[in-house]
N, C-alpha and C positions, 0 to 999 in steps of 0.2 A: 504494500500500500504506500502510495506516495506521501500523503499527508493524513494524519489522524490526530484529531484534537489539537490542531494547530502546530503539530510537531512533525519533523521529517523523521521517518523511521526507516533506517537501513540496517542491514545485517552486519554483525561484527565480522562476518566472513568476507565482506566487500574488500577488493584489492586496495592496497595503500599505494598512492602515487606520490613519491618524494621528488624534490628538485623539479617541480612542475611549473609550467607557465602556459598562458594562453597563446595559441598560435592559430593559423588558419590555412586552409587549402581552399576548396570551393565553399567550405562552411567552417564555422568556428569549431575548434577542438582543443585538446590539451596534449602536451608532450611531457614526458618525464620518465623517471625510473620506477618500474612497478615491482611490487612484491605481492605474493599471495594471489596471483591471477589464476582463475580457475582453468584456463585453457593454455596458458603460456608457462612452460616449465622454467624453473630456476627463479632466482631473486635478483633484483637490480638490473633487470632487462630494460633497455631504452625502448619506449613505444610512442606512437602517436595514436590517440584514442579515436573512436568513431565520433560522429558529429556531437557537439556539446549542446545539451538541452537545458541544463540548469547548473549554475555555479553559485554556491553560497559559501564564500570564503570565511565569513564569521563563524559558521558552523562546521567548517572543514569538510564539506561534501560537494560532490559534483555528480551529475547524471548525464550520461552519454546515451546514444541510441541503443547501445548494447548492455550497459550495466551501470551500477552505482560505483563510485570511488570514494574512499576516505582520503582526504588530502593530508599529506605530510607537510614538510616545510616547502615553501615556494622557492623557485629558482633565485639564487643570489642571497638567500637567507643565511645568516650566520648563527641563528638560534636553533637549538635542538628541538625536535618535536616530541 
């Protein structure tokens, strides 16, 4: 469920995207290093996501056409997540 009672509810199993930033091709998307992706083996793999549908930086979540992502630290950040 996307929203329930005014909250975004995503699974704790959603992949984590670290060192992320917004980018674009023919549509907005994200790029970054992914961990815990359900179909891509290994951790720390560099990816470009499918089309970006929702980005809520304050809550640390993003929704693409294919899945939810939990956002780690953004590109250029010196803070640990």
